[in-house]
TORKOL-4160 file (C-alpha; in steps of 0.2 Angstrom, whole numbers, padded with zeros to 4 digits, m for minus):
378
<pt num="1" X="0352" Y="0238" Z="m0410"/>
<pt num="2" X="0335" Y="0235" Z="m0420"/>
<pt num="3" X="0333" Y="0219" Z="m0409"/>
<pt num="4" X="0334" Y="0229" Z="m0392"/>
<pt num="5" X="0323" Y="0243" Z="m0400"/>
<pt num="6" X="0308" Y="0232" Z="m0410"/>
<pt num="7" X="0308" Y="0218" Z="m0395"/>
<pt num="8" X="0314" Y="0224" Z="m0379"/>
<pt num="9" X="0307" Y="0241" Z="m0380"/>
<pt num="10" X="0293" Y="0242" Z="m0393"/>
<pt num="11" X="0284" Y="0224" Z="m0391"/>
<pt num="12" X="0276" Y="0230" Z="m0376"/>
<pt num="13" X="0267" Y="0244" Z="m0385"/>
<pt num="14" X="0265" Y="0232" Z="m0403"/>
<pt num="15" X="0262" Y="0215" Z="m0398"/>
<pt num="16" X="0266" Y="0209" Z="m0416"/>
<pt num="17" X="0285" Y="0215" Z="m0413"/>
<pt num="18" X="0286" Y="0200" Z="m0401"/>
<pt num="19" X="0290" Y="0191" Z="m0418"/>
<pt num="20" X="0308" Y="0199" Z="m0416"/>
<pt num="21" X="0312" Y="0188" Z="m0402"/>
<pt num="22" X="0312" Y="0171" Z="m0412"/>
<pt num="23" X="0330" Y="0167" Z="m0418"/>
<pt num="24" X="0323" Y="0160" Z="m0435"/>
<pt num="25" X="0316" Y="0179" Z="m0438"/>
<pt num="26" X="0331" Y="0188" Z="m0435"/>
<pt num="27" X="0341" Y="0175" Z="m0444"/>
<pt num="28" X="0332" Y="0179" Z="m0460"/>
<pt num="29" X="0332" Y="0198" Z="m0456"/>
<pt num="30" X="0352" Y="0196" Z="m0453"/>
<pt num="31" X="0355" Y="0187" Z="m0470"/>
<pt num="32" X="0344" Y="0198" Z="m0481"/>
<pt num="33" X="0351" Y="0214" Z="m0472"/>
<pt num="34" X="0369" Y="0209" Z="m0475"/>
<pt num="35" X="0365" Y="0204" Z="m0494"/>
<pt num="36" X="0355" Y="0223" Z="m0496"/>
<pt num="37" X="0370" Y="0231" Z="m0489"/>
<pt num="38" X="0382" Y="0221" Z="m0500"/>
<pt num="39" X="0373" Y="0222" Z="m0516"/>
<pt num="40" X="0368" Y="0242" Z="m0511"/>
<pt num="41" X="0386" Y="0248" Z="m0508"/>
<pt num="42" X="0394" Y="0237" Z="m0519"/>
<pt num="43" X="0395" Y="0248" Z="m0535"/>
<pt num="44" X="0399" Y="0264" Z="m0523"/>
<pt num="45" X="0414" Y="0253" Z="m0516"/>
<pt num="46" X="0421" Y="0247" Z="m0533"/>
<pt num="47" X="0421" Y="0265" Z="m0540"/>
<pt num="48" X="0430" Y="0271" Z="m0525"/>
<pt num="49" X="0442" Y="0258" Z="m0525"/>
<pt num="50" X="0445" Y="0261" Z="m0544"/>
<pt num="51" X="0446" Y="0280" Z="m0541"/>
<pt num="52" X="0460" Y="0277" Z="m0527"/>
<pt num="53" X="0470" Y="0265" Z="m0538"/>
<pt num="54" X="0469" Y="0251" Z="m0528"/>
<pt num="55" X="0471" Y="0238" Z="m0540"/>
<pt num="56" X="0477" Y="0220" Z="m0538"/>
<pt num="57" X="0494" Y="0215" Z="m0543"/>
<pt num="58" X="0497" Y="0199" Z="m0552"/>
<pt num="59" X="0512" Y="0188" Z="m0547"/>
<pt num="60" X="0525" Y="0185" Z="m0561"/>
<pt num="61" X="0525" Y="0167" Z="m0556"/>
<pt num="62" X="0507" Y="0165" Z="m0558"/>
<pt num="63" X="0496" Y="0159" Z="m0572"/>
<pt num="64" X="0499" Y="0168" Z="m0588"/>
<pt num="65" X="0480" Y="0170" Z="m0591"/>
<pt num="66" X="0478" Y="0180" Z="m0575"/>
<pt num="67" X="0488" Y="0195" Z="m0582"/>
<pt num="68" X="0472" Y="0202" Z="m0587"/>
<pt num="69" X="0466" Y="0204" Z="m0570"/>
<pt num="70" X="0480" Y="0217" Z="m0566"/>
<pt num="71" X="0472" Y="0232" Z="m0559"/>
<pt num="72" X="0455" Y="0225" Z="m0555"/>
<pt num="73" X="0450" Y="0233" Z="m0539"/>
<pt num="74" X="0455" Y="0225" Z="m0523"/>
<pt num="75" X="0451" Y="0226" Z="m0504"/>
<pt num="76" X="0433" Y="0223" Z="m0507"/>
<pt num="77" X="0434" Y="0213" Z="m0490"/>
<pt num="78" X="0429" Y="0231" Z="m0482"/>
<pt num="79" X="0413" Y="0229" Z="m0491"/>
<pt num="80" X="0412" Y="0210" Z="m0484"/>
<pt num="81" X="0416" Y="0215" Z="m0465"/>
<pt num="82" X="0405" Y="0231" Z="m0466"/>
<pt num="83" X="0391" Y="0219" Z="m0473"/>
<pt num="84" X="0394" Y="0206" Z="m0458"/>
<pt num="85" X="0397" Y="0219" Z="m0445"/>
<pt num="86" X="0382" Y="0229" Z="m0447"/>
<pt num="87" X="0368" Y="0216" Z="m0447"/>
<pt num="88" X="0376" Y="0208" Z="m0434"/>
<pt num="89" X="0374" Y="0224" Z="m0422"/>
<pt num="90" X="0357" Y="0227" Z="m0429"/>
<pt num="91" X="0348" Y="0209" Z="m0426"/>
<pt num="92" X="0358" Y="0201" Z="m0412"/>
<pt num="93" X="0357" Y="0203" Z="m0395"/>
<pt num="94" X="0373" Y="0213" Z="m0389"/>
<pt num="95" X="0373" Y="0207" Z="m0371"/>
<pt num="96" X="0379" Y="0190" Z="m0378"/>
<pt num="97" X="0397" Y="0189" Z="m0376"/>
<pt num="98" X="0399" Y="0175" Z="m0391"/>
<pt num="99" X="0393" Y="0190" Z="m0401"/>
<pt num="100" X="0408" Y="0200" Z="m0397"/>
<pt num="101" X="0421" Y="0187" Z="m0397"/>
<pt num="102" X="0414" Y="0183" Z="m0415"/>
<pt num="103" X="0417" Y="0201" Z="m0421"/>
<pt num="104" X="0434" Y="0203" Z="m0412"/>
<pt num="105" X="0440" Y="0188" Z="m0424"/>
<pt num="106" X="0432" Y="0195" Z="m0439"/>
<pt num="107" X="0438" Y="0212" Z="m0437"/>
<pt num="108" X="0455" Y="0208" Z="m0428"/>
<pt num="109" X="0460" Y="0197" Z="m0442"/>
<pt num="110" X="0453" Y="0210" Z="m0455"/>
<pt num="111" X="0463" Y="0223" Z="m0448"/>
<pt num="112" X="0480" Y="0213" Z="m0451"/>
<pt num="113" X="0474" Y="0210" Z="m0469"/>
<pt num="114" X="0469" Y="0228" Z="m0472"/>
<pt num="115" X="0487" Y="0234" Z="m0466"/>
<pt num="116" X="0496" Y="0220" Z="m0478"/>
<pt num="117" X="0483" Y="0226" Z="m0494"/>
<pt num="118" X="0486" Y="0245" Z="m0490"/>
<pt num="119" X="0504" Y="0242" Z="m0490"/>
<pt num="120" X="0503" Y="0232" Z="m0507"/>
<pt num="121" X="0493" Y="0244" Z="m0516"/>
<pt num="122" X="0500" Y="0259" Z="m0511"/>
<pt num="123" X="0518" Y="0251" Z="m0513"/>
<pt num="124" X="0523" Y="0257" Z="m0495"/>
<pt num="125" X="0530" Y="0241" Z="m0489"/>
<pt num="126" X="0538" Y="0251" Z="m0474"/>
<pt num="127" X="0519" Y="0253" Z="m0468"/>
<pt num="128" X="0515" Y="0235" Z="m0471"/>
<pt num="129" X="0519" Y="0219" Z="m0463"/>
<pt num="130" X="0531" Y="0205" Z="m0467"/>
<pt num="131" X="0524" Y="0187" Z="m0469"/>
<pt num="132" X="0531" Y="0184" Z="m0450"/>
<pt num="133" X="0525" Y="0200" Z="m0444"/>
<pt num="134" X="0508" Y="0195" Z="m0451"/>
<pt num="135" X="0508" Y="0178" Z="m0444"/>
<pt num="136" X="0513" Y="0183" Z="m0426"/>
<pt num="137" X="0501" Y="0197" Z="m0427"/>
<pt num="138" X="0487" Y="0183" Z="m0432"/>
<pt num="139" X="0493" Y="0173" Z="m0416"/>
<pt num="140" X="0492" Y="0188" Z="m0404"/>
<pt num="141" X="0472" Y="0190" Z="m0409"/>
<pt num="142" X="0468" Y="0172" Z="m0407"/>
<pt num="143" X="0478" Y="0171" Z="m0391"/>
<pt num="144" X="0469" Y="0187" Z="m0385"/>
<pt num="145" X="0453" Y="0177" Z="m0390"/>
<pt num="146" X="0459" Y="0162" Z="m0380"/>
<pt num="147" X="0462" Y="0172" Z="m0366"/>
<pt num="148" X="0444" Y="0177" Z="m0366"/>
<pt num="149" X="0437" Y="0161" Z="m0368"/>
<pt num="150" X="0447" Y="0156" Z="m0353"/>
<pt num="151" X="0438" Y="0170" Z="m0343"/>
<pt num="152" X="0421" Y="0163" Z="m0348"/>
<pt num="153" X="0427" Y="0145" Z="m0344"/>
<pt num="154" X="0430" Y="0152" Z="m0327"/>
<pt num="155" X="0412" Y="0157" Z="m0325"/>
<pt num="156" X="0406" Y="0141" Z="m0333"/>
<pt num="157" X="0400" Y="0147" Z="m0349"/>
<pt num="158" X="0412" Y="0141" Z="m0361"/>
<pt num="159" X="0420" Y="0122" Z="m0361"/>
<pt num="160" X="0438" Y="0118" Z="m0365"/>
<pt num="161" X="0433" Y="0100" Z="m0371"/>
<pt num="162" X="0433" Y="0095" Z="m0388"/>
<pt num="163" X="0419" Y="0086" Z="m0398"/>
<pt num="164" X="0426" Y="0071" Z="m0410"/>
<pt num="165" X="0417" Y="0065" Z="m0425"/>
<pt num="166" X="0412" Y="0048" Z="m0423"/>
<pt num="167" X="0416" Y="0045" Z="m0405"/>
<pt num="168" X="0403" Y="0048" Z="m0394"/>
<pt num="169" X="0411" Y="0047" Z="m0378"/>
<pt num="170" X="0429" Y="0053" Z="m0382"/>
<pt num="171" X="0430" Y="0073" Z="m0377"/>
<pt num="172" X="0446" Y="0077" Z="m0372"/>
<pt num="173" X="0450" Y="0092" Z="m0362"/>
<pt num="174" X="0463" Y="0104" Z="m0367"/>
<pt num="175" X="0465" Y="0112" Z="m0349"/>
<pt num="176" X="0475" Y="0102" Z="m0340"/>
<pt num="177" X="0469" Y="0104" Z="m0321"/>
<pt num="178" X="0483" Y="0093" Z="m0313"/>
<pt num="179" X="0496" Y="0107" Z="m0316"/>
<pt num="180" X="0485" Y="0120" Z="m0310"/>
<pt num="181" X="0490" Y="0115" Z="m0292"/>
<pt num="182" X="0509" Y="0118" Z="m0293"/>
<pt num="183" X="0515" Y="0135" Z="m0295"/>
<pt num="184" X="0529" Y="0131" Z="m0308"/>
<pt num="185" X="0518" Y="0119" Z="m0319"/>
<pt num="186" X="0503" Y="0132" Z="m0320"/>
<pt num="187" X="0507" Y="0140" Z="m0336"/>
<pt num="188" X="0509" Y="0123" Z="m0344"/>
<pt num="189" X="0491" Y="0120" Z="m0339"/>
<pt num="190" X="0485" Y="0132" Z="m0352"/>
<pt num="191" X="0497" Y="0128" Z="m0365"/>
<pt num="192" X="0487" Y="0115" Z="m0374"/>
<pt num="193" X="0472" Y="0126" Z="m0376"/>
<pt num="194" X="0481" Y="0140" Z="m0383"/>
<pt num="195" X="0491" Y="0131" Z="m0395"/>
<pt num="196" X="0475" Y="0122" Z="m0402"/>
<pt num="197" X="0466" Y="0139" Z="m0403"/>
<pt num="198" X="0481" Y="0147" Z="m0412"/>
<pt num="199" X="0480" Y="0132" Z="m0424"/>
<pt num="200" X="0463" Y="0132" Z="m0427"/>
<pt num="201" X="0461" Y="0151" Z="m0430"/>
<pt num="202" X="0477" Y="0155" Z="m0439"/>
<pt num="203" X="0475" Y="0140" Z="m0449"/>
<pt num="204" X="0458" Y="0143" Z="m0455"/>
<pt num="205" X="0462" Y="0164" Z="m0459"/>
<pt num="206" X="0476" Y="0158" Z="m0470"/>
<pt num="207" X="0468" Y="0144" Z="m0478"/>
<pt num="208" X="0454" Y="0155" Z="m0484"/>
<pt num="209" X="0468" Y="0168" Z="m0489"/>
<pt num="210" X="0476" Y="0153" Z="m0499"/>
<pt num="211" X="0461" Y="0148" Z="m0507"/>
<pt num="212" X="0457" Y="0167" Z="m0515"/>
<pt num="213" X="0465" Y="0166" Z="m0532"/>
<pt num="214" X="0452" Y="0164" Z="m0544"/>
<pt num="215" X="0436" Y="0173" Z="m0546"/>
<pt num="216" X="0423" Y="0168" Z="m0534"/>
<pt num="217" X="0431" Y="0152" Z="m0528"/>
<pt num="218" X="0435" Y="0158" Z="m0510"/>
<pt num="219" X="0418" Y="0167" Z="m0507"/>
<pt num="220" X="0408" Y="0154" Z="m0516"/>
<pt num="221" X="0414" Y="0141" Z="m0503"/>
<pt num="222" X="0412" Y="0154" Z="m0489"/>
<pt num="223" X="0394" Y="0152" Z="m0494"/>
<pt num="224" X="0394" Y="0134" Z="m0492"/>
<pt num="225" X="0404" Y="0135" Z="m0476"/>
<pt num="226" X="0395" Y="0149" Z="m0467"/>
<pt num="227" X="0377" Y="0140" Z="m0472"/>
<pt num="228" X="0384" Y="0125" Z="m0464"/>
<pt num="229" X="0389" Y="0135" Z="m0448"/>
<pt num="230" X="0373" Y="0144" Z="m0447"/>
<pt num="231" X="0363" Y="0126" Z="m0446"/>
<pt num="232" X="0377" Y="0121" Z="m0432"/>
<pt num="233" X="0374" Y="0135" Z="m0422"/>
<pt num="234" X="0356" Y="0134" Z="m0423"/>
<pt num="235" X="0357" Y="0115" Z="m0418"/>
<pt num="236" X="0370" Y="0119" Z="m0403"/>
<pt num="237" X="0358" Y="0132" Z="m0394"/>
<pt num="238" X="0342" Y="0120" Z="m0397"/>
<pt num="239" X="0340" Y="0110" Z="m0381"/>
<pt num="240" X="0331" Y="0097" Z="m0389"/>
<pt num="241" X="0341" Y="0095" Z="m0405"/>
<pt num="242" X="0357" Y="0097" Z="m0395"/>
<pt num="243" X="0353" Y="0081" Z="m0384"/>
<pt num="244" X="0347" Y="0070" Z="m0399"/>
<pt num="245" X="0362" Y="0073" Z="m0408"/>
<pt num="246" X="0373" Y="0073" Z="m0393"/>
<pt num="247" X="0380" Y="0090" Z="m0396"/>
<pt num="248" X="0387" Y="0102" Z="m0384"/>
<pt num="249" X="0373" Y="0110" Z="m0377"/>
<pt num="250" X="0379" Y="0130" Z="m0378"/>
<pt num="251" X="0363" Y="0142" Z="m0375"/>
<pt num="252" X="0374" Y="0157" Z="m0377"/>
<pt num="253" X="0378" Y="0151" Z="m0396"/>
<pt num="254" X="0359" Y="0155" Z="m0401"/>
<pt num="255" X="0366" Y="0173" Z="m0406"/>
<pt num="256" X="0380" Y="0166" Z="m0415"/>
<pt num="257" X="0367" Y="0161" Z="m0427"/>
<pt num="258" X="0365" Y="0178" Z="m0431"/>
<pt num="259" X="0383" Y="0182" Z="m0436"/>
<pt num="260" X="0384" Y="0166" Z="m0446"/>
<pt num="261" X="0369" Y="0171" Z="m0457"/>
<pt num="262" X="0376" Y="0189" Z="m0459"/>
<pt num="263" X="0392" Y="0180" Z="m0466"/>
<pt num="264" X="0380" Y="0170" Z="m0477"/>
<pt num="265" X="0372" Y="0185" Z="m0483"/>
<pt num="266" X="0389" Y="0195" Z="m0485"/>
<pt num="267" X="0396" Y="0182" Z="m0496"/>
<pt num="268" X="0381" Y="0179" Z="m0508"/>
<pt num="269" X="0381" Y="0198" Z="m0510"/>
<pt num="270" X="0401" Y="0199" Z="m0514"/>
<pt num="271" X="0400" Y="0184" Z="m0525"/>
<pt num="272" X="0388" Y="0194" Z="m0536"/>
<pt num="273" X="0403" Y="0207" Z="m0538"/>
<pt num="274" X="0417" Y="0194" Z="m0538"/>
<pt num="275" X="0410" Y="0180" Z="m0550"/>
<pt num="276" X="0420" Y="0178" Z="m0565"/>
<pt num="277" X="0427" Y="0189" Z="m0573"/>
<pt num="278" X="0427" Y="0197" Z="m0556"/>
<pt num="279" X="0424" Y="0217" Z="m0556"/>
<pt num="280" X="0433" Y="0215" Z="m0536"/>
<pt num="281" X="0443" Y="0205" Z="m0527"/>
<pt num="282" X="0441" Y="0204" Z="m0509"/>
<pt num="283" X="0460" Y="0205" Z="m0504"/>
<pt num="284" X="0468" Y="0200" Z="m0488"/>
<pt num="285" X="0456" Y="0210" Z="m0478"/>
<pt num="286" X="0441" Y="0200" Z="m0484"/>
<pt num="287" X="0449" Y="0182" Z="m0484"/>
<pt num="288" X="0460" Y="0184" Z="m0468"/>
<pt num="289" X="0443" Y="0191" Z="m0460"/>
<pt num="290" X="0431" Y="0178" Z="m0466"/>
<pt num="291" X="0443" Y="0163" Z="m0461"/>
<pt num="292" X="0445" Y="0172" Z="m0445"/>
<pt num="293" X="0427" Y="0173" Z="m0442"/>
<pt num="294" X="0424" Y="0154" Z="m0448"/>
<pt num="295" X="0437" Y="0148" Z="m0435"/>
<pt num="296" X="0431" Y="0158" Z="m0419"/>
<pt num="297" X="0413" Y="0151" Z="m0422"/>
<pt num="298" X="0420" Y="0134" Z="m0423"/>
<pt num="299" X="0430" Y="0137" Z="m0408"/>
<pt num="300" X="0415" Y="0144" Z="m0398"/>
<pt num="301" X="0401" Y="0129" Z="m0402"/>
<pt num="302" X="0415" Y="0117" Z="m0400"/>
<pt num="303" X="0416" Y="0109" Z="m0418"/>
<pt num="304" X="0435" Y="0113" Z="m0422"/>
<pt num="305" X="0438" Y="0096" Z="m0429"/>
<pt num="306" X="0421" Y="0096" Z="m0440"/>
<pt num="307" X="0429" Y="0113" Z="m0447"/>
<pt num="308" X="0441" Y="0102" Z="m0457"/>
<pt num="309" X="0427" Y="0095" Z="m0467"/>
<pt num="310" X="0416" Y="0110" Z="m0468"/>
<pt num="311" X="0430" Y="0120" Z="m0475"/>
<pt num="312" X="0438" Y="0104" Z="m0483"/>
<pt num="313" X="0443" Y="0113" Z="m0498"/>
<pt num="314" X="0451" Y="0128" Z="m0489"/>
<pt num="315" X="0461" Y="0113" Z="m0480"/>
<pt num="316" X="0467" Y="0104" Z="m0496"/>
<pt num="317" X="0471" Y="0122" Z="m0504"/>
<pt num="318" X="0482" Y="0125" Z="m0489"/>
<pt num="319" X="0491" Y="0107" Z="m0487"/>
<pt num="320" X="0495" Y="0109" Z="m0507"/>
<pt num="321" X="0505" Y="0124" Z="m0503"/>
<pt num="322" X="0513" Y="0116" Z="m0489"/>
<pt num="323" X="0519" Y="0100" Z="m0498"/>
<pt num="324" X="0524" Y="0111" Z="m0513"/>
<pt num="325" X="0536" Y="0121" Z="m0502"/>
<pt num="326" X="0541" Y="0106" Z="m0492"/>
<pt num="327" X="0545" Y="0095" Z="m0507"/>
<pt num="328" X="0555" Y="0110" Z="m0515"/>
<pt num="329" X="0566" Y="0113" Z="m0501"/>
<pt num="330" X="0569" Y="0095" Z="m0497"/>
<pt num="331" X="0570" Y="0087" Z="m0513"/>
<pt num="332" X="0580" Y="0100" Z="m0522"/>
<pt num="333" X="0569" Y="0110" Z="m0531"/>
<pt num="334" X="0557" Y="0096" Z="m0536"/>
<pt num="335" X="0539" Y="0100" Z="m0536"/>
<pt num="336" X="0524" Y="0088" Z="m0532"/>
<pt num="337" X="0510" Y="0100" Z="m0542"/>
<pt num="338" X="0513" Y="0111" Z="m0558"/>
<pt num="339" X="0509" Y="0125" Z="m0547"/>
<pt num="340" X="0502" Y="0128" Z="m0529"/>
<pt num="341" X="0489" Y="0132" Z="m0522"/>
<pt num="342" X="0481" Y="0117" Z="m0530"/>
<pt num="343" X="0468" Y="0127" Z="m0540"/>
<pt num="344" X="0482" Y="0133" Z="m0550"/>
<pt num="345" X="0488" Y="0116" Z="m0553"/>
<pt num="346" X="0472" Y="0112" Z="m0562"/>
<pt num="347" X="0472" Y="0128" Z="m0572"/>
<pt num="348" X="0490" Y="0122" Z="m0578"/>
<pt num="349" X="0483" Y="0106" Z="m0584"/>
<pt num="350" X="0471" Y="0115" Z="m0596"/>
<pt num="351" X="0455" Y="0116" Z="m0586"/>
<pt num="352" X="0447" Y="0133" Z="m0589"/>
<pt num="353" X="0445" Y="0144" Z="m0573"/>
<pt num="354" X="0425" Y="0144" Z="m0574"/>
<pt num="355" X="0427" Y="0125" Z="m0572"/>
<pt num="356" X="0440" Y="0125" Z="m0559"/>
<pt num="357" X="0428" Y="0136" Z="m0549"/>
<pt num="358" X="0412" Y="0126" Z="m0550"/>
<pt num="359" X="0420" Y="0108" Z="m0547"/>
<pt num="360" X="0429" Y="0115" Z="m0532"/>
<pt num="361" X="0411" Y="0122" Z="m0526"/>
<pt num="362" X="0404" Y="0105" Z="m0529"/>
<pt num="363" X="0418" Y="0097" Z="m0519"/>
<pt num="364" X="0415" Y="0110" Z="m0506"/>
<pt num="365" X="0396" Y="0106" Z="m0504"/>
<pt num="366" X="0399" Y="0087" Z="m0504"/>
<pt num="367" X="0413" Y="0090" Z="m0490"/>
<pt num="368" X="0400" Y="0101" Z="m0481"/>
<pt num="369" X="0386" Y="0089" Z="m0481"/>
<pt num="370" X="0397" Y="0074" Z="m0476"/>
<pt num="371" X="0402" Y="0085" Z="m0461"/>
<pt num="372" X="0384" Y="0087" Z="m0456"/>
<pt num="373" X="0380" Y="0069" Z="m0459"/>
<pt num="374" X="0393" Y="0064" Z="m0446"/>
<pt num="375" X="0383" Y="0073" Z="m0431"/>
<pt num="376" X="0372" Y="0058" Z="m0429"/>
<pt num="377" X="0386" Y="0045" Z="m0434"/>
<pt num="378" X="0391" Y="0043" Z="m0418"/>
């Protein structure tokens, strides 16, 4: 909106406003706007959540040290989502289709988390979602986005190929064109693409959700991941840099840099309130939304596999839960970890919560830097 007003309209009369056409200017402004919204509205939001008695419920099987966190305001993810959506609408070119898809992913997964959170804090389970319903709702949002991407593919503004780290020429296509020639096999041509999109987006969303168990852990890792994604979207949209690094050249991804910068600014602001000891928790509305936003950006810029390294700690946290549940069911109640997700395992070993958080941040930063180095190692 401000981009349209300041550049599209007013730069004809005020030449200095031409600066708003540059993506670097708008990236900085989007990030600062998101931070300002998060910091300014934080006390008001925390006060409202406390007044509405939207407090966190602590599981009985969780670490004993977490019992004191019971009642801490939750659903702070509403602040995160608002701090991302508003700057994106203000500073991005809203004619860009990628922007609307990114917002659809963020808000769509956020609504699912909101319904689940609201049911928990009001104890009205009949209004909430079961684990199965939540999963299929996530699948539905991911498939809707997948359908939109196929429409863009038909207009040659999106590619269904995958970039594979370390392999320059190996770029498999998820759309099986050979099957589109027969009426009976036509639906099967899209099956690999839909399955992949669902796996990336739902997996990303739930991984962030599982990591959100310690003060500032998930949001601190999101700062690292969104900063890496901001850099990747910029590189992908720049013709010279994309050619040099042999990345998929996607001019439309330029505006996604605004979205990623807003995620970065919103995450920084929320960490101010969520750092140990946390004054507010993000809840499912925040974790599912952030994970969904991260996943859709990776899908749009064709860096789905690289997301495994950028969000490496998220992936490890999710795998620890899968392994723990699998071991418990297949080995007659035997567990691999003292507690899952894995951050609770280290707490059970005697690590202070703050030490677990900072060390996981360091590991996440190392993985993200490794992901960026792979761009040239091909």
